C-alpha positions in Angstrom: -226.3 -113.5 -103.2 -225.6 -112.3 -106.7 -228.0 -111.3 -109.5 -229.2 -113.7 -112.1 -226.9 -113.4 -115.3 -229.4 -113.2 -118.0 -227.2 -113.3 -120.8 -226.0 -117.0 -119.5 -229.6 -117.8 -119.0 -230.3 -117.1 -122.7 -227.2 -118.9 -123.9 -227.9 -121.9 -121.7 -231.5 -121.5 -122.7 -230.7 -121.9 -126.4 -228.7 -125.0 -125.5 -231.1 -126.5 -123.5 -233.9 -125.7 -126.3 -231.6 -127.4 -128.9 -231.3 -130.4 -126.6 -234.9 -130.5 -125.6 -236.2 -130.2 -129.3 -234.1 -132.8 -130.5 -234.9 -135.4 -127.5 -238.5 -134.8 -127.6 -238.3 -135.6 -131.3 -236.8 -138.8 -130.4 -239.2 -139.5 -127.8 -242.3 -138.6 -129.6 -241.4 -139.0 -133.3 -239.3 -142.3 -133.2 -239.6 -144.2 -129.9 -243.4 -143.5 -129.1 -244.8 -142.7 -132.5 -246.7 -146.0 -132.7 -248.2 -145.4 -129.6 -249.3 -142.1 -130.0 -251.0 -143.2 -133.2 -252.9 -146.1 -131.5 -254.0 -143.4 -128.6 -255.4 -141.4 -131.3 -256.8 -143.8 -133.5 -258.6 -144.9 -130.3 -260.0 -141.4 -130.1 -261.1 -141.4 -133.6 -258.6 -138.7 -134.6 -255.2 -138.7 -136.4 -251.8 -137.1 -135.1 -251.8 -133.5 -136.2 -248.8 -133.0 -138.7 -247.3 -130.2 -140.8 -245.5 -127.1 -140.3 -247.5 -125.0 -138.0 -247.5 -128.2 -135.4 -243.6 -128.5 -135.7 -243.2 -124.9 -135.1 -245.7 -124.5 -132.1 -243.6 -127.6 -130.4 -240.4 -125.9 -131.4 -241.2 -122.7 -129.8 -242.7 -124.6 -126.7 -239.4 -126.5 -126.4 -237.4 -123.1 -126.2 -239.8 -121.3 -124.1 -239.5 -124.3 -121.8 -235.9 -124.4 -121.8 -235.4 -120.9 -121.1 -237.7 -121.1 -118.0 -235.8 -124.1 -116.7 -232.5 -122.6 -117.1 -233.8 -119.3 -115.4 -235.0 -121.8 -112.6 -231.6 -123.5 -112.3 -229.9 -119.7 -112.0 -232.5 -119.1 -109.4 -231.9 -122.0 -107.1 -228.1 -122.4 -107.5 -227.2 -119.9 -104.5 -229.1 -121.9 -102.3 -228.5 -125.5 -103.8 -224.9 -124.5 -105.0 -223.6 -124.8 -108.9 -223.5 -128.2 -110.6 -225.4 -131.2 -111.7 -227.3 -131.9 -108.5 -229.1 -128.3 -108.8 -229.5 -128.9 -112.6 -231.2 -132.2 -112.2 -233.5 -130.2 -109.4 -234.6 -127.7 -111.7 -234.9 -130.5 -114.5 -237.3 -132.4 -112.1 -239.4 -129.4 -111.2 -240.0 -128.2 -114.6 -241.0 -131.8 -115.6 -243.4 -132.0 -112.9 -245.2 -128.7 -113.4 -245.0 -129.7 -117.2 -245.4 -133.1 -118.7 -246.2 -134.8 -115.5 -249.1 -133.0 -114.1 -250.5 -132.3 -117.5 -250.4 -136.0 -118.2 -252.0 -136.8 -114.9 -254.7 -134.1 -115.8 -255.3 -135.8 -119.2 -255.7 -139.3 -117.7 -258.1 -138.3 -114.9 -260.3 -136.6 -117.6 -259.8 -139.6 -119.7 -258.6 -138.0 -122.6 -255.2 -140.0 -122.9 -254.1 -142.9 -121.2 -251.5 -142.8 -118.5 -248.1 -143.5 -120.0 -245.3 -144.3 -117.4 -242.9 -144.9 -120.3 -243.5 -141.5 -121.9 -243.3 -139.8 -118.4 -239.8 -141.6 -117.8 -238.6 -140.9 -121.2 -239.7 -137.0 -120.7 -237.8 -136.8 -117.4 -234.6 -138.2 -118.8 -235.0 -135.5 -121.8 -235.6 -132.7 -119.4 -232.6 -133.8 -117.3 -230.3 -134.1 -120.3 -231.4 -130.7 -121.6 -231.0 -128.9 -118.5 -227.7 -130.2 -117.6 -226.5 -129.2 -120.9 -228.1 -125.5 -120.4 -226.8 -125.3 -117.0 -223.3 -126.2 -117.8 -222.9 -122.8 -119.6 -224.4 -120.9 -116.7 -221.9 -118.6 -114.8 -223.1 -116.0 -111.8 -222.8 -112.3 -112.8 -219.4 -110.7 -111.9 
């Protein structure tokens, strides 16, 4: 079992970060924009906008991507290289990110549960990790 190739984790993380930021934009600012606006209206709030909000989500996307590709690299020796392992890493990252936080927000009655949002997030995570994991190679 070799060591994790950190330069490939960074490269894969950059690609996964670009992909997740594009996909998250499509999910939240295109597909679900109306749903989010209605939810916030029901809470008596408006959707936060502006450079600082975008910057936080952009950085969050890249941090998530690096962790997800590192997870792929960490489980790859046990599960083998390839898409199946990338999907396992993406599912795990999705489960401990959007899924559990969505359940927590719903349980605290802060936000409604959105199965569509959960499903779109999972698809976005899978695509991003598949893209980043495709560049990963074990260290020599």
